[in-house]
Each structure stands twice: as C-alpha cells, then as structure tokens.
C-alpha positions as CSV (number, residue, x, y, z in Angstrom):
1,X,208.1,51.0,-50.1
2,X,204.9,52.0,-48.3
3,X,201.7,52.5,-50.1
4,X,201.6,55.8,-52.0
5,X,199.1,58.3,-50.6
6,X,197.9,61.9,-51.4
7,X,200.4,64.0,-53.2
8,X,202.8,61.2,-53.5
9,X,200.4,59.4,-55.9
10,X,200.2,62.4,-58.2
11,X,204.0,62.8,-58.0
12,X,204.6,59.2,-59.0
13,X,202.1,59.3,-61.8
14,X,203.9,62.4,-63.2
15,X,207.4,61.1,-62.6
16,X,207.9,57.6,-61.4
17,X,210.7,56.8,-58.9
18,X,213.5,55.1,-60.9
19,X,214.2,52.8,-57.9
20,X,210.8,51.2,-58.3
21,X,210.6,48.3,-60.7
22,X,207.0,47.3,-60.3
23,X,203.8,49.0,-59.1
24,X,200.4,47.6,-58.1
25,X,197.5,50.0,-59.1
26,X,194.1,49.1,-57.6
27,X,190.8,50.4,-56.4
28,X,187.1,50.7,-57.1
29,X,187.5,53.3,-59.8
30,X,188.6,51.2,-62.7
31,X,188.7,54.2,-65.1
32,X,191.2,55.9,-62.8
33,X,193.2,52.6,-62.5
34,X,193.5,52.5,-66.3
35,X,194.3,56.2,-66.7
36,X,197.1,56.1,-64.1
37,X,198.5,52.9,-65.6
38,X,198.6,54.6,-69.0
39,X,200.3,57.7,-67.7
40,X,203.0,55.7,-65.9
41,X,203.5,53.4,-68.9
42,X,203.9,56.4,-71.2
43,X,206.9,57.4,-69.1
44,X,208.5,54.2,-70.2
45,X,207.6,54.1,-73.8
46,X,205.8,56.7,-76.0
47,X,203.7,54.2,-77.9
48,X,201.5,51.9,-75.8
49,X,200.6,49.8,-78.9
50,X,204.2,49.0,-79.6
51,X,204.3,45.2,-79.5
52,X,208.1,45.1,-79.0
53,X,208.1,47.4,-76.0
54,X,204.7,46.7,-74.4
55,X,203.7,43.3,-73.2
56,X,200.1,42.8,-71.9
57,X,199.3,39.8,-69.7
58,X,196.3,38.5,-67.8
59,X,195.5,35.8,-65.4
60,X,195.3,33.1,-68.1
61,X,198.7,34.0,-69.3
62,X,200.2,33.5,-65.9
63,X,198.2,30.5,-64.8
64,X,200.5,27.6,-64.1
65,X,203.6,29.5,-65.2
66,X,205.2,31.1,-62.1
67,X,208.3,32.2,-64.0
68,X,206.5,33.9,-66.9
69,X,206.2,37.4,-65.3
70,X,209.8,37.5,-64.1
71,X,211.0,36.3,-67.5
72,X,209.1,39.1,-69.2
73,X,210.5,41.6,-66.8
74,X,214.0,40.5,-67.6
75,X,213.6,40.4,-71.4
76,X,215.4,43.0,-73.5
77,X,213.6,44.9,-76.3
78,X,214.3,43.4,-79.7
79,X,214.1,46.9,-81.2
80,X,215.8,48.8,-78.4
81,X,214.3,51.2,-75.9
82,X,212.7,50.6,-72.5
83,X,209.9,48.1,-72.1
84,X,206.8,47.9,-69.9
85,X,204.9,44.8,-68.9
86,X,201.2,45.3,-68.0
87,X,199.3,42.7,-66.0
88,X,195.5,42.8,-65.7
89,X,194.9,40.8,-62.5
90,X,191.4,39.6,-61.6
91,X,192.3,36.6,-59.5
92,X,195.0,36.7,-56.8
93,X,194.9,32.9,-56.6
94,X,195.8,32.5,-60.3
95,X,198.2,35.4,-60.8
96,X,199.7,35.4,-57.3
97,X,202.4,32.8,-57.8
98,X,203.9,34.6,-60.8
99,X,203.7,38.0,-59.0
100,X,205.3,36.7,-55.8
101,X,208.0,35.1,-57.8
102,X,208.7,38.4,-59.5
103,X,208.9,40.3,-56.2
104,X,211.1,37.6,-54.6
105,X,213.5,37.8,-57.6
106,X,213.7,41.6,-57.4
107,X,214.3,41.7,-53.7
108,X,216.9,39.0,-53.7
109,X,218.8,40.7,-56.5
110,X,218.5,37.7,-58.8
111,X,216.5,39.7,-61.3
112,X,217.9,42.8,-63.0
113,X,214.7,44.2,-64.7
114,X,214.8,45.4,-68.2
115,X,211.1,46.3,-68.1
116,X,208.9,48.2,-65.7
117,X,206.0,46.1,-64.4
118,X,202.5,47.5,-63.8
119,X,199.9,45.2,-62.2
120,X,196.3,46.5,-62.5
121,X,193.8,45.1,-60.0
122,X,190.2,45.7,-58.9
123,X,188.8,46.8,-55.6
124,X,191.0,44.7,-53.4
125,X,191.4,45.3,-49.7
126,X,195.0,46.4,-49.1
127,X,195.2,45.0,-45.6
128,X,193.6,41.7,-46.6
129,X,195.4,41.2,-49.9
130,X,198.6,39.1,-49.7
131,X,199.8,40.7,-53.0
132,X,199.1,44.3,-51.8
133,X,201.0,43.6,-48.6
134,X,203.9,42.1,-50.4
135,X,204.1,45.0,-52.8
136,X,204.0,47.5,-50.0
137,X,206.8,45.8,-48.1
138,X,209.2,45.4,-51.0
139,X,211.8,48.2,-51.4
140,X,211.5,47.7,-55.2
141,X,207.8,48.0,-55.5
142,X,205.0,50.4,-54.7
143,X,201.2,50.3,-54.3
144,X,199.0,53.0,-55.7
145,X,195.3,53.0,-54.7
146,X,192.6,54.6,-56.9
147,X,189.5,55.7,-55.1
148,X,186.5,57.5,-56.6
149,X,187.1,61.2,-57.5
150,X,185.8,63.7,-55.0
151,X,184.3,67.0,-55.9
152,X,187.8,68.7,-55.8
153,X,189.3,66.1,-58.1
154,X,186.5,66.5,-60.7
155,X,186.7,70.3,-60.6
156,X,190.4,70.2,-61.1
157,X,190.2,67.7,-64.0
158,X,187.4,69.7,-65.7
159,X,189.3,73.0,-65.4
160,X,192.5,71.4,-66.8
161,X,190.7,69.8,-69.8
162,X,188.8,73.0,-70.5
163,X,191.9,75.2,-70.2
164,X,193.7,73.1,-72.8
165,X,191.0,74.2,-75.3
166,X,190.8,77.8,-74.2
167,X,187.6,77.3,-72.3
168,X,186.6,78.4,-68.7
169,X,183.7,77.4,-66.5
170,X,181.1,79.6,-64.9
171,X,181.0,78.8,-61.2
172,X,177.5,77.3,-61.1
173,X,178.3,75.2,-64.2
174,X,181.4,73.7,-62.6
175,X,179.5,73.1,-59.4
176,X,176.8,71.1,-61.2
177,X,179.3,69.2,-63.3
178,X,181.3,68.1,-60.2
179,X,178.2,67.1,-58.4
180,X,176.9,65.0,-61.4
181,X,180.1,63.1,-62.2
182,X,182.7,61.1,-60.3
183,X,181.7,57.4,-60.2
184,X,184.5,56.5,-62.7
185,X,187.4,58.5,-64.0
186,X,187.0,57.1,-67.5
187,X,183.3,58.1,-67.7
188,X,184.1,61.5,-66.1
189,X,186.8,62.3,-68.7
190,X,184.6,61.1,-71.5
191,X,181.7,63.3,-70.4
192,X,183.9,66.4,-70.0
193,X,185.3,65.8,-73.5
194,X,181.8,65.6,-74.9
195,X,180.9,68.9,-73.2
196,X,184.1,70.6,-74.6
197,X,183.2,69.4,-78.1
198,X,179.7,70.8,-77.7
199,X,181.1,74.2,-76.6
200,X,183.7,74.2,-79.3
201,X,187.4,73.2,-79.0
202,X,190.1,75.8,-79.7
203,X,190.5,74.7,-83.3
204,X,186.9,75.7,-84.1
205,X,186.9,79.1,-82.3
206,X,188.6,82.4,-82.8
207,X,188.9,83.2,-79.1
208,X,188.1,82.1,-75.5
209,X,184.7,81.0,-74.5
210,X,182.9,80.0,-71.3
211,X,181.0,76.9,-70.4
212,X,177.7,77.8,-68.8
213,X,175.2,76.1,-66.5
214,X,172.9,75.6,-69.5
215,X,175.7,73.8,-71.4
216,X,176.2,71.4,-68.5
217,X,172.5,70.7,-68.1
218,X,172.1,70.2,-71.9
219,X,175.0,67.8,-72.2
220,X,175.5,66.0,-68.9
221,X,172.9,66.7,-66.4
222,X,170.0,66.5,-68.9
223,X,167.9,63.3,-68.3
224,X,169.7,62.0,-65.3
225,X,170.1,65.5,-63.8
226,X,166.5,66.4,-64.3
227,X,165.3,63.2,-62.7
228,X,167.7,63.6,-59.8
229,X,166.7,67.3,-59.3
230,X,163.0,66.1,-59.1
231,X,163.9,63.4,-56.6
232,X,165.9,65.8,-54.4
233,X,163.1,68.4,-54.5
234,X,160.4,65.8,-53.7
235,X,162.4,64.3,-50.8
236,X,163.1,67.8,-49.3
237,X,159.4,68.6,-49.6
238,X,158.2,65.3,-48.2
239,X,156.2,64.6,-51.4
240,X,156.2,60.8,-51.4
241,X,154.2,60.3,-54.6
242,X,156.4,62.7,-56.6
243,X,159.5,61.1,-55.1
244,X,158.5,57.6,-56.1
245,X,158.1,58.7,-59.7
246,X,161.4,60.6,-59.7
247,X,163.3,57.7,-58.2
248,X,161.9,55.4,-61.0
249,X,162.9,58.0,-63.7
250,X,166.4,58.4,-62.1
251,X,166.9,54.6,-62.2
252,X,165.7,54.4,-65.8
253,X,168.0,57.3,-66.8
254,X,171.0,55.5,-65.4
255,X,171.7,57.5,-62.2
256,X,174.2,56.0,-59.9
257,X,173.2,55.3,-56.3
258,X,176.0,57.4,-54.9
259,X,175.1,60.3,-57.2
260,X,171.6,60.3,-55.8
261,X,172.9,60.3,-52.2
262,X,175.3,63.1,-52.9
263,X,172.6,65.2,-54.5
264,X,170.5,64.8,-51.4
265,X,173.5,65.6,-49.2
266,X,174.2,68.7,-51.2
267,X,170.6,69.9,-50.7
268,X,170.8,69.2,-47.0
269,X,174.1,71.1,-46.7
270,X,172.7,74.1,-48.6
271,X,169.7,74.2,-46.4
272,X,171.9,74.1,-43.3
273,X,174.1,76.9,-44.7
274,X,171.1,79.1,-45.5
275,X,169.7,78.5,-42.0
276,X,173.0,79.5,-40.5
277,X,172.8,82.7,-42.5
278,X,169.3,83.4,-41.3
279,X,170.4,82.8,-37.7
280,X,173.1,85.3,-38.2
281,X,170.5,88.0,-39.1
282,X,170.0,87.7,-42.8
283,X,166.6,87.4,-44.4
284,X,165.7,84.2,-46.2
285,X,166.2,86.0,-49.5
286,X,169.6,87.2,-48.5
287,X,170.5,83.8,-47.2
288,X,169.6,82.2,-50.6
289,X,171.5,84.7,-52.6
290,X,174.6,84.2,-50.4
291,X,174.8,80.5,-51.3
292,X,177.3,79.5,-54.0
293,X,175.8,79.0,-56.5
294,X,172.8,81.1,-55.3
295,X,169.4,79.5,-55.5
296,X,168.0,79.6,-59.0
297,X,165.3,82.3,-59.1
298,X,162.6,79.9,-60.3
299,X,163.3,77.7,-57.2
300,X,163.4,80.4,-54.6
301,X,159.8,79.9,-53.3
302,X,160.3,76.2,-52.9
303,X,163.6,76.6,-51.2
304,X,162.2,79.3,-48.8
305,X,159.4,76.9,-47.8
306,X,162.0,74.2,-47.0
307,X,163.9,76.7,-44.9
308,X,160.8,77.2,-42.8
309,X,160.0,73.5,-42.6
310,X,163.4,72.0,-41.8
311,X,164.9,72.6,-38.3
312,X,168.6,72.3,-37.6
313,X,167.9,69.0,-35.7
314,X,166.1,67.6,-38.7
315,X,169.0,68.5,-41.0
316,X,171.5,66.9,-38.7
317,X,169.5,63.7,-38.6
318,X,169.2,63.7,-42.4
319,X,172.9,64.3,-42.9
320,X,173.8,61.4,-40.5
321,X,171.4,59.2,-42.4
322,X,172.9,60.1,-45.8
323,X,176.5,59.6,-44.6
324,X,175.6,56.2,-43.3
325,X,173.7,55.3,-46.5
326,X,176.7,56.2,-48.7
327,X,179.0,54.2,-46.5
328,X,176.7,51.2,-46.7
329,X,176.4,51.5,-50.5
330,X,180.2,51.3,-50.9
331,X,181.0,48.6,-48.3
332,X,178.2,46.2,-47.6
333,X,177.6,44.6,-51.1
334,X,173.8,44.9,-50.6
335,X,171.7,46.3,-53.5
336,X,173.0,49.8,-53.8
337,X,170.0,51.4,-55.5
338,X,167.6,50.0,-53.0
339,X,169.7,51.5,-50.2
340,X,169.8,54.8,-51.9
341,X,166.1,54.8,-52.5
342,X,165.4,53.9,-48.9
343,X,167.6,56.9,-47.8
344,X,165.7,59.2,-50.1
345,X,162.3,58.0,-48.8
346,X,163.6,58.4,-45.2
347,X,164.5,62.0,-46.0
348,X,161.0,62.6,-47.3
349,X,159.6,61.1,-44.1
350,X,161.6,63.5,-42.0
351,X,160.3,66.4,-44.1
352,X,156.7,65.2,-43.7
353,X,157.0,64.9,-39.9
354,X,158.5,68.3,-39.7
355,X,155.6,69.8,-41.8
356,X,153.0,68.1,-39.7
357,X,154.6,69.3,-36.5
358,X,154.7,72.9,-37.6
359,X,152.2,75.2,-35.8
C-alpha cells in the first residue's frame, strides 16, 4: 500500500483498513505521532492499559531477536478480544531485522496476524528509510506521516475541542491561538485544554460561552506572545535595540524558532494585504479595518507608519527571506534559534533602509 496522504490519513485514523495488518507512523511532530497511534489502537481495543491485549515494545526488546515482533503479532489474547502491538522505534539498525521479518512473514502468507502492529518512529526520511520503503511497498502495511500542524489544522482542532464543551471562539481569538501554537500536537492539545478549563467546561456553566482574544492572551499568548509581539513590532519598525531585547525575552519565555518566523511572516502578509487595499483606493484607516482580524486600535498609528515605510518590493524581499529561513530551520540541522534571530534582524535591516531612503 502506498503512503497515506491528505484525507486518506484522517480516514485511516478514524477507521482503519481491515486489510492492513501493520502501520508505520512517523514524522517530526511526536505529539501527533502518539495521538494518531492512540486513536488507531483504540479501534482495536478500548483499554490501552490492558496488559493482555496491548503489548508495548522498544528497540531493546527487539535487539538480537528477529522473531520477537512476528511472534507477538501471531499471539492470541489470553482473555479474548483483539490485540495491538505497539513498537517505539528509535533505531532502524536495531529494530529493523524484527520489522523486516514481520513484513516478510505477512507478505508471504506465513503469518496470520492475531494482533494489529503499530510502529512509531521519529522524523525519518521516507525516501531514505529502508523500513519506510518496505512498509509502503507491502500490500499488508501502510505508512502514515505526521507533519507539524498548519493554521487550518490548529483552528479545526481548537473548534472541535471547544464545541465539545459548548464553547465558541471569537475570530480574533482563534486567529491568535492558531498563530501561537502548532509545534507539537500534544502541546497544542494541552494548551487548548488549559484554555477551555479557564473559560469553564460545560459541567461548570449553565449555557454557551465564547472564548475571547483576552482569554487567549491571558492563558496562551501571555509571556511568549507578548515577547513575540514586541519582537515583530521592533523588526517591522527597524528598531534594532528593541528587537534585541525582545528576541532575548522571547528565547527566555520559551518561544519556538518557527513560531517567531511565522509571527514575522504574518505581519509581512498583513502589511502586504493592507497595501493592496490602499492601492485599490481605500484609505489607510479603511485598509486596516478591512484586515481580519482588524488592526487593534492601540496599534493603528504604528501600523500606519509601517504602511508608509514598507514598499511592495521590500515586503516581497522580506517574505522570501522568511520562507527560506523557515525551510532552513526545519531541514539544515543548524542552530534553529540563531537562524530565526538572524532572519528577524534582517527584516529590521530592510525596514531601516526603507526608512532612510524615504524622502
């Protein structure tokens, strides 16, 4: 079976294909890997702590025992019911022989599985990983990649969790939430749960309620969010001294490098959208109000000044720089925070040059 993609992933997580006996779940988002592994395992057995129907293995358990995994997959439950075998793989070299033996036994028909096998891996490269290639070629197996949530994924998850407790989001609150979270599904889910608890789950309320921008800032964006807001503003204004302080505060508060880059990208995109509105005949005030969410009234003067300072060419250059920086952070293995800081300082440099060139 080929690697699952897009909607096929969601479909498999909700209802696994009964023809598939084993799945490899991998990717940089380990929270999402674990979440999807749990959801698939729950389709096999309702209690993931049931020692009779759930077997958990790691590299050490499989080291030197190439038959162990196939034997576990063939073993019947002592108490009845379906079984699931979960493997936490950190080394292909160690776990590989047992996994290859399992797939060979399935494909040859020598193994009639009595348990569904889930292999959880890290950020392996599907095209370079022998195990990923073997899974994807087997008619009895599937591969399921887990990449970092995008804004749409976070919005959907937040709305789903809130809806279950009779809560709805204000648009600006949901926008800020989606922009702040997303590095890890487990962290994202935990932060949203904390926010829901703050606003009051359904058991503690007599009716529906809304989650506001202030709620998000107080529970999630506070600290990290404030430092990032300061860094973005300083970069957009070309204020190097303020930016240096804000970057230090962001790092101390625990901001992720990608979160900083995406916050900068969001500011650049909002400036570009407002400029397009001005070019279409709107005043700067109308352009700011047409943004979603609109510019906060206390920030209108600063945003208007940036509109005057940043040209379309400067914004294009800044956006290219940020896209390249995020790609480098995710792929090169170089110090991520250093690369994100360098990008922020470059944005500030563009702003300073634009201001000095203004008549």
